[in-house]
C-alpha positions as CSV (number, residue, x, y, z in Angstrom):
1,M,150.4,-93.6,203.2
2,G,153.4,-91.4,203.9
3,V,155.4,-94.6,204.8
4,T,159.2,-94.5,203.7
5,S,160.4,-97.6,205.5
6,L,159.2,-100.4,207.9
7,R,160.0,-100.9,211.5
8,P,161.4,-104.1,213.2
9,G,158.8,-106.8,213.1
10,Q,156.3,-105.1,210.7
11,D,157.6,-106.9,207.7
12,R,156.6,-110.3,208.5
13,P,152.4,-110.0,209.3
14,I,152.0,-107.5,206.2
15,L,153.8,-110.4,203.8
16,A,151.6,-113.5,206.0
17,A,148.2,-111.4,204.9
18,L,149.5,-110.8,201.3
19,A,150.0,-114.5,201.3
20,G,146.9,-115.6,202.6
21,A,148.6,-116.7,206.1
22,D,147.4,-116.2,209.5
23,S,149.4,-114.4,212.0
24,L,149.9,-113.2,216.0
25,V,151.5,-109.8,216.2
26,V,152.8,-108.8,219.7
27,M,154.2,-105.5,219.6
28,P,154.5,-102.9,222.3
29,T,152.3,-99.7,222.1
30,G,153.7,-97.2,219.8
31,S,155.7,-100.0,217.5
32,G,153.3,-99.7,214.9
33,K,150.9,-102.6,214.9
34,S,148.3,-100.5,213.0
35,L,150.4,-100.4,209.7
36,C,150.4,-104.3,209.8
37,F,146.8,-104.5,208.6
38,Q,146.7,-100.9,207.1
39,A,149.2,-101.8,204.3
40,P,148.0,-104.9,202.9
41,A,144.4,-103.3,203.2
42,F,145.5,-101.0,200.5
43,A,147.9,-103.3,198.7
44,S,145.3,-106.4,198.1
45,G,142.4,-106.2,196.0
46,G,139.9,-107.7,198.5
47,L,138.5,-106.0,201.8
48,T,139.9,-105.7,205.5
49,V,138.0,-105.8,207.9
50,V,139.2,-104.2,211.4
51,V,137.6,-105.5,214.5
52,S,138.7,-102.9,217.4
53,P,136.8,-102.6,220.9
54,L,137.8,-99.1,220.8
55,I,135.7,-96.3,219.1
56,A,138.2,-93.7,219.8
57,L,141.1,-95.6,218.2
58,I,138.3,-96.2,215.1
59,Q,137.8,-92.9,215.1
60,D,141.2,-91.7,215.2
61,Q,142.5,-94.2,212.5
62,H,139.5,-93.7,210.1
63,D,140.2,-89.8,210.0
64,R,143.9,-90.2,209.3
65,L,143.5,-92.5,206.5
66,A,140.2,-90.6,205.0
67,A,142.3,-87.4,204.9
68,A,145.1,-89.0,203.2
69,G,142.5,-90.0,200.4
70,L,142.3,-93.6,200.9
71,P,139.2,-95.7,200.7
72,V,138.1,-96.2,204.3
73,A,134.9,-96.6,206.1
74,M,133.9,-97.1,209.7
75,V,130.7,-98.1,211.7
76,T,130.3,-96.9,214.9
77,S,127.7,-95.8,217.5
78,L,129.0,-92.5,217.1
79,Q,127.7,-91.9,213.7
80,S,124.3,-90.8,212.9
81,G,121.9,-93.3,211.2
82,R,122.6,-91.5,207.9
83,E,126.1,-91.6,208.3
84,M,125.8,-95.4,208.9
85,R,123.8,-96.1,206.3
86,D,126.0,-94.2,204.0
87,A,129.1,-96.3,205.0
88,I,127.0,-99.5,204.9
89,T,126.0,-98.7,201.5
90,R,130.1,-98.1,200.0
91,I,130.7,-101.4,202.0
92,E,128.2,-103.4,200.0
93,R,129.0,-101.7,196.6
94,G,132.8,-102.6,197.0
95,E,134.0,-98.7,197.1
96,V,136.1,-99.4,200.5
97,R,139.3,-101.7,201.0
98,L,139.4,-101.2,205.1
99,V,136.5,-101.4,207.3
100,L,137.0,-100.4,210.7
101,C,134.1,-101.4,213.5
102,A,133.5,-102.7,216.9
103,P,132.8,-106.6,217.6
104,E,129.2,-106.0,218.3
105,R,128.7,-104.5,214.8
106,F,128.5,-107.9,213.6
107,A,125.1,-108.9,215.6
108,H,123.6,-106.3,213.1
109,E,122.3,-108.2,209.6
110,A,122.9,-105.1,207.3
111,F,126.1,-104.8,208.3
112,T,127.3,-108.3,208.2
113,R,125.6,-109.0,204.8
114,A,127.2,-105.3,203.6
115,V,130.5,-107.1,204.4
116,Q,129.9,-110.6,202.8
117,A,128.9,-108.9,199.7
118,N,133.0,-108.4,199.2
119,P,135.9,-111.3,199.2
120,V,137.1,-110.4,202.6
121,D,141.0,-111.1,202.2
122,L,142.1,-110.1,205.7
123,L,140.2,-110.3,209.5
124,A,142.3,-108.2,211.6
125,I,141.5,-108.4,215.5
126,D,142.9,-105.8,217.4
127,E,143.5,-105.8,221.2
128,A,142.9,-109.6,220.9
129,H,144.1,-110.1,224.5
130,C,140.7,-109.0,225.2
131,V,139.8,-113.0,224.1
132,S,141.8,-114.1,227.1
133,E,139.7,-114.9,230.3
134,W,143.4,-114.6,231.7
135,G,144.3,-111.3,229.9
136,H,143.6,-108.0,231.8
137,D,141.0,-107.0,229.7
138,F,138.7,-109.7,228.9
139,R,135.2,-109.0,227.0
140,P,133.1,-111.6,226.8
141,E,131.9,-110.3,223.2
142,Y,135.5,-111.4,221.6
143,L,134.7,-114.8,222.4
144,Q,132.0,-114.6,219.2
145,L,134.9,-113.5,217.1
146,A,136.0,-117.0,216.2
147,R,132.5,-117.6,214.0
148,L,133.8,-114.6,211.8
149,R,136.2,-117.1,210.2
150,E,132.8,-119.2,209.1
151,V,130.8,-115.9,208.3
152,L,133.2,-113.8,206.4
153,A,135.5,-116.7,205.1
154,P,138.7,-114.4,205.0
155,R,141.8,-115.5,203.4
156,A,143.6,-114.8,206.5
157,V,143.4,-113.6,209.9
158,M,145.6,-111.3,212.3
159,A,145.5,-111.1,215.8
160,L,146.9,-107.9,217.3
161,T,148.2,-106.9,220.7
162,A,150.5,-104.9,222.8
163,T,150.2,-106.5,225.9
164,A,150.5,-110.5,226.0
165,T,152.2,-112.6,228.4
166,P,153.3,-116.1,226.4
167,A,150.4,-117.8,228.2
168,V,147.9,-115.4,226.5
169,S,149.4,-115.7,223.5
170,D,148.3,-119.2,223.4
171,E,144.9,-118.5,224.5
172,I,144.5,-116.0,221.7
173,T,145.5,-118.6,219.0
174,A,143.4,-121.1,220.4
175,R,140.3,-119.1,220.8
176,L,140.3,-117.4,217.5
177,G,141.3,-120.4,215.6
178,L,144.4,-119.3,214.1
179,R,145.9,-121.6,211.8
180,D,149.7,-122.1,212.3
181,P,150.4,-118.6,212.5
182,V,153.2,-116.1,211.4
183,T,154.4,-115.3,215.0
184,V,155.8,-112.1,215.6
185,R,157.0,-111.2,219.3
186,T,159.2,-107.8,219.1
187,G,160.9,-107.0,222.2
188,F,158.9,-105.5,224.7
189,D,161.6,-102.4,226.0
190,R,160.4,-99.1,225.3
191,P,164.5,-97.6,225.6
192,N,163.3,-94.0,225.5
193,L,160.8,-94.3,228.4
194,A,161.7,-93.9,232.3
195,F,159.6,-95.8,234.5
196,D,159.1,-93.9,237.8
197,V,157.2,-95.0,240.8
198,V,156.5,-92.6,243.9
199,R,155.1,-94.3,247.3
200,L,153.0,-91.6,249.0
201,D,151.9,-92.5,252.3
202,G,151.3,-91.0,255.7
203,K,150.4,-87.4,256.7
204,G,150.3,-85.0,253.9
205,A,150.8,-87.7,251.4
206,V,148.0,-86.1,248.9
207,A,149.6,-82.9,249.2
208,R,152.7,-84.1,248.3
209,K,151.0,-86.2,245.4
210,W,149.7,-83.1,244.1
211,A,153.1,-81.3,244.3
212,M,154.8,-84.0,242.1
213,L,152.2,-84.1,239.6
214,E,152.5,-80.1,239.3
215,A,156.1,-79.7,239.5
216,G,156.1,-82.9,236.7
217,L,153.7,-81.2,234.6
218,A,155.3,-77.8,234.8
219,A,158.7,-79.1,233.7
220,P,160.1,-78.0,230.6
221,E,159.7,-81.1,228.7
222,G,156.6,-82.0,231.2
223,T,153.7,-81.8,228.6
224,P,152.0,-83.0,226.6
225,A,151.0,-85.4,229.2
226,I,148.2,-88.0,230.1
227,V,147.0,-88.3,233.5
228,Y,145.2,-92.0,234.2
229,C,142.9,-92.0,236.9
230,G,141.1,-95.0,238.3
231,T,137.6,-93.8,238.6
232,R,135.4,-90.9,237.0
233,K,135.4,-89.0,240.5
234,A,138.9,-88.9,240.5
235,T,139.5,-88.0,236.8
236,E,137.2,-84.7,237.1
237,E,138.4,-83.6,240.4
238,V,142.3,-83.8,238.4
239,A,140.7,-82.4,235.7
240,D,139.4,-79.3,237.9
241,G,142.3,-79.2,240.1
242,L,145.0,-79.0,237.0
243,K,142.9,-76.2,235.2
244,A,142.7,-74.3,238.8
245,R,146.7,-74.4,239.1
246,G,147.0,-73.0,235.7
247,F,147.4,-75.9,233.2
248,R,145.1,-76.4,229.9
249,A,143.7,-79.5,230.9
250,V,140.5,-81.3,230.0
251,G,139.0,-84.3,231.6
252,Y,137.7,-87.6,229.6
253,H,135.9,-91.0,231.0
254,A,133.1,-93.1,230.1
255,G,130.5,-91.2,231.9
256,M,130.6,-88.4,229.7
257,D,128.2,-87.9,226.7
258,D,129.6,-88.6,223.3
259,A,129.6,-85.1,222.3
260,G,131.8,-84.4,226.3
261,R,134.4,-87.1,225.2
262,M,134.7,-85.9,221.3
263,A,135.4,-82.7,222.6
264,A,138.0,-83.5,225.2
265,Q,139.6,-86.1,222.8
266,D,140.1,-82.9,220.0
267,A,140.8,-80.6,222.3
268,F,143.9,-82.6,223.3
269,M,145.1,-83.8,219.8
270,S,145.0,-80.6,218.4
271,G,147.1,-79.2,221.1
272,E,144.4,-77.0,222.4
273,A,144.8,-78.6,225.8
274,D,148.3,-79.7,226.8
275,V,147.3,-82.3,229.6
276,I,144.0,-84.9,229.7
277,A,142.8,-86.3,232.7
278,A,141.2,-89.7,232.0
279,T,140.2,-93.1,232.7
280,N,141.5,-96.0,230.8
281,A,138.7,-95.4,228.5
282,F,140.9,-92.8,226.6
283,G,144.1,-93.5,224.8
284,M,144.3,-96.7,223.2
285,G,145.2,-96.3,219.4
286,I,145.2,-92.6,219.8
287,D,148.2,-91.2,217.6
288,R,149.6,-88.2,219.4
289,S,153.3,-89.3,219.1
290,D,154.7,-86.4,221.4
291,V,153.2,-87.2,224.5
292,R,156.2,-86.5,227.0
293,G,154.8,-88.0,230.5
294,V,151.9,-90.2,231.3
295,W,151.2,-90.2,234.7
296,H,149.0,-92.7,236.8
297,W,147.5,-90.9,239.7
298,S,145.8,-94.2,240.7
299,I,147.4,-97.8,241.1
300,P,145.9,-99.5,237.7
301,T,144.4,-102.9,238.1
302,S,146.9,-104.9,236.3
303,L,150.8,-104.6,235.2
304,E,149.6,-105.3,231.5
305,G,147.0,-102.4,231.5
306,Y,150.2,-100.3,233.1
307,Y,152.5,-100.8,230.5
308,Q,150.1,-100.4,227.6
309,E,148.7,-97.0,229.1
310,A,152.5,-96.1,229.7
311,G,153.4,-96.8,226.3
312,R,150.9,-93.7,225.1
313,G,154.4,-91.7,226.0
314,G,157.1,-91.1,223.6
315,R,155.9,-92.7,220.6
316,D,157.9,-90.2,218.5
317,G,161.0,-91.7,219.8
318,L,162.1,-88.7,221.9
319,P,162.5,-89.5,226.0
320,G,159.5,-89.9,227.8
321,R,158.4,-90.5,231.4
322,A,155.9,-93.0,233.0
323,V,155.0,-92.2,236.6
324,L,153.3,-94.1,238.9
325,L,152.0,-92.2,242.0
326,A,151.4,-94.8,244.3
327,M,149.2,-94.4,247.7
328,R,148.6,-97.6,249.7
329,A,145.2,-97.0,250.3
330,D,144.7,-97.0,246.4
331,L,145.2,-101.1,246.9
332,G,141.8,-101.2,248.7
333,R,140.4,-100.3,245.1
334,L,141.9,-103.2,243.7
335,I,141.4,-105.7,246.5
336,R,137.6,-104.4,246.1
337,F,137.7,-105.3,242.4
338,A,139.2,-109.0,243.0
339,N,136.5,-109.8,245.9
340,Q,133.9,-108.8,243.5
341,H,133.8,-111.9,241.8
342,D,133.6,-114.2,245.2
343,G,130.3,-115.8,246.1
344,P,127.8,-117.6,243.7
345,D,127.6,-115.0,241.1
346,G,131.3,-114.6,240.7
347,G,133.3,-116.7,238.3
348,R,136.7,-118.8,240.0
349,V,138.4,-117.7,236.7
350,A,137.7,-114.0,236.9
351,R,138.5,-114.0,240.6
352,D,141.8,-115.8,239.9
353,R,142.4,-113.6,237.0
354,A,142.1,-110.4,239.4
355,W,144.0,-111.7,242.0
356,T,146.9,-112.8,240.0
357,A,146.9,-109.2,238.4
358,Y,146.9,-107.3,242.0
359,R,150.1,-109.3,242.6
360,A,151.9,-108.4,239.5
361,I,151.2,-104.9,239.9
362,N,151.9,-104.7,243.6
363,A,155.1,-106.5,243.1
364,Y,156.3,-104.1,240.5
365,I,155.5,-100.9,243.2
366,E,157.4,-102.8,245.8
367,S,160.4,-104.3,243.7
368,P,163.8,-103.3,245.3
369,T,165.2,-104.1,241.4
370,C,164.7,-102.3,238.0
371,R,161.0,-101.4,237.0
372,R,162.1,-101.9,233.4
373,Q,163.6,-105.6,233.8
374,V,160.5,-106.4,236.3
375,I,158.2,-105.5,233.2
376,L,160.2,-107.4,230.5
377,D,160.6,-110.3,233.1
378,H,156.8,-110.1,233.3
379,F,156.2,-110.4,229.5
380,G,158.5,-113.2,229.2
381,D,161.0,-111.0,227.4
382,A,164.5,-112.5,227.7
383,A,166.6,-109.6,226.7
384,P,168.4,-107.6,229.0
385,A,167.0,-103.7,229.7
386,A,168.3,-101.4,227.6
387,P,167.4,-97.6,228.3
388,A,168.3,-95.1,226.2
389,A,168.8,-92.8,228.9
390,R,167.8,-93.0,232.6
391,C,165.8,-96.0,233.2
392,C,164.2,-96.2,236.6
393,D,163.5,-94.6,239.8
394,V,165.8,-97.4,241.4
395,C,168.6,-97.6,239.3
396,D,168.8,-93.6,238.4
397,P,166.6,-91.8,241.0
398,P,165.9,-88.2,240.0
399,A,165.9,-85.5,242.5
400,D,162.3,-84.6,242.0
401,L,161.0,-88.0,243.0
402,Q,163.3,-88.4,245.9
403,A,162.0,-85.1,247.4
404,A,158.3,-86.3,246.8
405,A,158.7,-89.6,248.3
406,A,160.7,-88.1,251.4
407,P,159.7,-90.6,254.3
408,G,157.8,-89.0,257.2
409,T,156.9,-90.5,260.9
410,G,154.1,-89.3,262.5
411,A,150.9,-90.4,264.1
412,R,147.9,-91.4,262.1
413,N,144.3,-91.4,263.2
414,V,141.7,-94.8,262.3
415,R,138.5,-94.1,263.2
416,A,135.6,-96.4,262.9
417,G,133.7,-96.3,259.9
418,G,137.0,-94.8,257.9
419,G,140.3,-95.7,256.5
420,A,143.8,-95.0,257.5
421,G,144.1,-91.0,258.0
422,S,140.5,-90.4,258.3
423,D,139.8,-87.3,260.4
424,Q,135.9,-87.4,258.9
425,G,133.0,-88.5,261.0
426,G,131.7,-88.1,264.6
427,G,131.4,-90.2,267.9
428,G,133.7,-93.1,266.4
429,R,136.2,-94.5,268.9
430,S,139.7,-93.7,267.7
431,I,143.1,-94.9,268.4
432,R,146.5,-93.8,267.2
433,L,149.0,-95.8,265.6
434,R,152.9,-94.9,265.2
435,R,154.5,-96.1,262.1
436,D,157.4,-95.1,260.4
437,D,156.7,-95.1,257.0
438,R,160.5,-95.7,255.4
439,A,160.5,-99.5,255.5
440,P,158.2,-102.4,255.9
441,D,160.3,-104.5,258.0
442,T,160.7,-101.3,260.7
443,Q,159.8,-102.4,264.2
444,A,157.2,-100.2,264.4
445,E,155.5,-100.0,267.7
446,V,151.5,-99.7,268.2
447,A,150.0,-98.2,271.5
448,V,148.5,-100.0,273.9
449,V,144.8,-100.0,272.5
450,E,142.2,-98.9,274.8
451,M,138.9,-101.5,274.5
452,A,135.4,-100.6,275.0
453,P,133.3,-103.4,276.3
454,E,132.0,-104.0,273.0
455,D,135.3,-104.0,271.5
456,E,136.3,-106.7,273.4
457,A,133.6,-109.1,272.6
458,L,134.3,-108.4,269.1
459,F,138.2,-109.4,269.7
460,E,137.1,-112.6,271.0
461,Q,135.0,-113.2,268.3
462,L,137.7,-112.5,266.0
463,R,140.0,-114.7,267.7
464,E,137.7,-117.3,267.3
465,W,137.0,-116.5,263.7
466,R,141.1,-116.8,263.4
467,R,141.4,-120.2,264.9
468,E,138.7,-121.7,262.4
469,R,140.8,-119.6,259.6
470,A,143.9,-121.5,260.9
471,D,142.4,-124.9,260.4
472,G,144.8,-126.1,262.8
473,K,147.8,-124.4,261.8
474,P,149.3,-121.8,264.6
475,A,146.6,-118.7,264.9
476,Y,149.7,-116.4,264.1
477,T,149.5,-117.7,260.3
478,V,146.4,-115.7,260.0
479,C,147.5,-112.5,261.8
480,A,148.5,-111.2,265.3
481,D,146.4,-110.5,268.3
482,A,147.6,-106.7,267.9
483,A,145.9,-106.6,264.6
484,L,142.7,-108.1,265.6
485,R,142.6,-105.6,268.4
486,T,142.9,-102.8,265.9
487,I,140.4,-104.5,263.8
488,A,138.2,-104.6,266.6
489,V,138.2,-101.2,267.8
490,S,138.7,-99.5,264.6
491,R,135.9,-101.8,262.7
492,P,137.4,-101.0,258.9
493,A,134.6,-100.8,256.4
494,D,136.2,-101.3,253.1
495,G,139.1,-102.9,251.8
496,A,141.6,-99.9,252.1
497,A,140.8,-99.3,255.7
498,L,141.6,-102.6,256.5
499,L,145.0,-102.7,254.6
500,A,146.1,-99.7,256.9
501,V,146.1,-102.1,259.8
502,K,149.5,-103.0,260.5
503,G,149.9,-106.7,260.1
504,V,147.5,-106.8,257.5
505,G,149.1,-107.3,253.8
506,P,148.2,-108.5,250.4
507,A,148.1,-112.3,251.7
508,F,146.0,-111.9,254.2
509,M,143.4,-109.7,251.6
510,E,143.6,-112.2,249.5
511,R,142.8,-115.2,251.6
512,H,140.6,-113.8,254.6
513,A,139.1,-110.4,253.9
514,A,135.9,-111.4,252.4
515,S,135.4,-114.0,255.3
516,L,136.5,-111.1,258.0
517,F,133.9,-108.3,256.7
518,D,131.4,-110.8,257.1
519,V,132.4,-111.5,260.7
520,L,132.2,-107.3,260.9
521,Q,129.0,-107.1,259.3
522,Q,127.2,-109.5,261.5
523,A,128.4,-107.5,264.6
524,A,127.7,-104.1,263.5
């Protein structure tokens, strides 16, 4: 396998697997989790079955191991019928030592029967946080994996994840039925990565965002790089924008067909492309070690997801950079994500999980203290931050970020049916707000809002709504009259527009947004 020495923490799960003991492996991205199940797979006489939700990871690991001449097989939806049958036949005949598959593959009897034809030494469940309802990437199909202990009768079970808080680790152990597992939690710190947050708001924010990204990628150590985007549309726009600016860039998202995704992945992995703009469908388990920069064009839905994606950078141990380009309007997407669990069709656990994740990523962005330390505290890592070079924008602000984040004071337009800064749509009632973007506690003045009769009527409805929401407490504990007047005139259509209203913050959004939108919809 070309490995001459082990990294910290790898020896214990390897020895546990060889001894037939269960293990829980929590290691940051890039620390070598894959070797923890690959090494015992080829050192034992039985079969190792690796379950992963990510086909890109399966493909990448399979190709590297097969190229090294090792007896490995994969069974995925990307294969042709003949390729899948050939792989299953090899497994059933005992010709392989390592099988890579997705969790849903065990719904197919032929595959399960082929695996059962072998003595299974190890069942390795990668991305094990997917089993936790409180994890950042809960997948219901992972709940079925506990039954594989009975179906396959493995000597040992190994659960692996890069991003699990102590509470999520406990849930993984319980849900997968791990038996007195050997638990390995290496430090979460990535000393060679610098963590930066750029807060971009106000007039010209999008232009500054593009300038920031372009300058960062054009720097001497700016590429290879991954630019994570929150939506498929944003992914395509960023990929096209980078190509128009002269970068060798490709796009990758789940809406592309299999051939398109594989072509984009291959272009980036081979070096044909220097930058890949992608949704979070890309990257997990991809072994390109020389990624110098990981940029987040959109605010991710959780701090766990952010750190896992940021960890794609600097896996070769050389300096890397993780930059989060944070626009306040992006928070609307996260709020919609959290609120989609409201109502009879949404589970309370799912809603609470989404809001907990929202608060954590928002706290990271707003934190006045060391970014690295915020991350370590979140994961329960008691070790102090120990950067190898520059730490973060708080501890050591780089010149390019300071220039990009230069505050601006100016007028913002808010129109009915549009968000902050919107200049689209005709005929909407408009007001002008005056804001100082430099600090959240600045005494910003709001101009007197001229209200049409229909707006006055809505304002009175909103005041009554506020009284009910206050539930006997002072009305200002919900929001001020000034905020209600702005809402009555601008009639925000989504979370992003509502969040742009002065006096509306994350706490208001969590407690009152869904109810407020009901009032606005009835008044429409």
